N, C-alpha and C positions, 0 to 999 in steps of 0.2 A: 716475138710476136705471137699472135693467136693463129693456130694452124690445124685445121681438120679436127677440132675438138680437143686440142692440146696446146700447151705453151711451148714454144721453141725459141731457144737462144742460139745465136750464131756469132762466132768469132772469126774475123777475117784475117787470114795469114798473108795473102797477097791479092793482086787484082783478080786472079783466077781461082785461088784455092781458099776454102773456108771450112772450119769445123762447126758442127752444130749438135745440139742435144735437146730432145723433146721430152716433155713430161706430160702424161695423159691420165686423166681420171674419168672413167665412163661409168654411168649408172643407168640401167634400164629397168623399168618397172612394168609389170603386166598384172591385170586383174581378171579373174574368171568367176562367173557366178552361174550355177545351174540349179534349177528348182523344178520339182514335180509336185503339183497340187492335186486335190481331188477333182478339180475341173478339167484336168488334162486327160486326153484319150489314153495316154500311156498308163494312167493310174488304174484303169480297169483291168489291165494285164497283171500288174505287180501288187496292187492293193497296198501300196506304200508311198508315203510322201517323203520327199528328200529336199534338203536345202544345203547345198555345198558351195562354199566360196574359197578361193585360193588367191593369195598374193605372192608373186614371184619377184625377187629383186636380184639382178645380176650386177655386180660391181667389178671393175677391172682397173688396175693401176699398171702403167707401163713407163719404161725409160727407153729412149731411142737415141743413142749416140750415132753420129754419122759424119760423113765428109762430102763436101759439095765442090764441084768444078764448074766455074762460070765461063761461058763463051763470050767472045767479043760481039756485042750486039749493036744497038744504036745508042744515041745519047740518053734515051729514056728506057729502052727495053733491054733487059739482061736475061738471056736464056741460060739454063744450067742443067746439069745432070748430077746424080749422086747415089750413094748407097748408105744404108743405116742398119744397125742391129736393133732388135726389139727384145726386151726382157721385162718380165712382170709377173703378177699373180692375179688370179680372179677368184671370186667368191659368189656362190649362188645360194640364196635363202628362199625357202618355200614355206609359207604358213597356210595351213589348210584347216577349215572348220566344217564339220559335217553333222547335220541333224537329221535323224531318220525316225519316222513313226510308221509302224506297220501293224496290220491286222493279223499278220502271220506270226504265230507264237515263236516260231524258229528264228525269226529276225528280231522281233521286239522293238523297243524304242532305244535309240542310242544318241549320244551327244558327245562327240570326240573332237579333239584338236591335235594337230601334229605340226612339228617344226623340224624341217630338214635343212641342213647346211652342208654344202660341199665346197671345198677349197683346193686349189692347186696352183702350179706355176707353169710358165710357158716361155719359149724363146723363139726367135725367128729373124728374118732379114728382109729388107725391102730395097728394090732399085727404083729410082724415080727420076723424072724430068719435069721441068717447069719453067716459069719465068717470073721476073720481078718487073713491074712497070713503075717507074719513078714519077710521082706527081710533081715533086720539086726536087731540090738537090739531094736530100737524104730521106725523104718520105716516099714509101712505095707500097703498092699492093701487088698480089700475085696469085697464081693458081698452080696446082701440081697434079701430075698423074703418075701413079706408081704401080709396080707389080711385086708381090711379095709372098712369103710363106710363113706359117706359124706352126710350131710343134709343142705339144703338151706331153712330155715324156715321163713324167714322174707319177708316183702314186698320189691319188687324190684321197682326201680324208672326208668321209661321210659321217655326219652326226645327226641322229634323229631322236626326238623326244615326243612321246605320246601321252596325252592326258584325256580323261573322260570316263564315261560309264562303260562297264564291262571290260575294262582294261586290266590285265594282270599287273600286280605290283611290280614285277620285274621289268615289265615293258615301259613303266613310267620313268625308269632311270635312263640317263643319257647313254647312248650306245655308239661308240666310235668304231668305225670300220674303215680299213684301207682297201682300195681297189685300184688295179692298174688301168690307166687310161692313156693310151698312146694315140693321139689325134694329130693329123697333119692337114692343114688347110692352106690352099693356094688361092688367093683372091686378087682381083683387080681393084685397085684403090684409087678413088678420086677425091682429092682434098682441095675444094675451093677454100681460099683463105684470104683473110685481110690481115696484113702484117704491118706493124708500125715499127720502124727501126732507124738506127743511126749507123751509117756505114763508115767505118774508120778507114 
């Protein structure tokens, strides 16, 4: 079924115990635009016009294998608890364009573009509880509440490319750098979900 932005498949072992595995693909995009013109008050201080735009795309793919234990509820309501692991990788891409026109000879006019890509992997675990409400014999909907953590323990790879005026030739080449990034996040997770399934 569809569950919290991912697809989850469940295999029932008994009336109480089941295995499940989730697959998630999340893409987040943001756009930023800043502009200084001759009509702005700030222009009187810097004597420079600027036009900067930035597109940021964050992509994340994850696999979440887990186990679910169901309690005895009512004829239609099935409460449960469970645990799951989380494994995946993420990628962040930032495209920036900057145009500058200045009366200051030390600054001059520039027109540059930059592309920055950062990739890495992560793992974690979640504990969760929820319920399934059966609309008919095998068709159900449900909701889930969980608590989990996520760790990014590996080196991330940064790649940057610059193009434009006043850029040295060596800076135009791709530059791969590795940096250590150890981030731990503990988050409360709420997954309202609509799941369609057939319970064997």
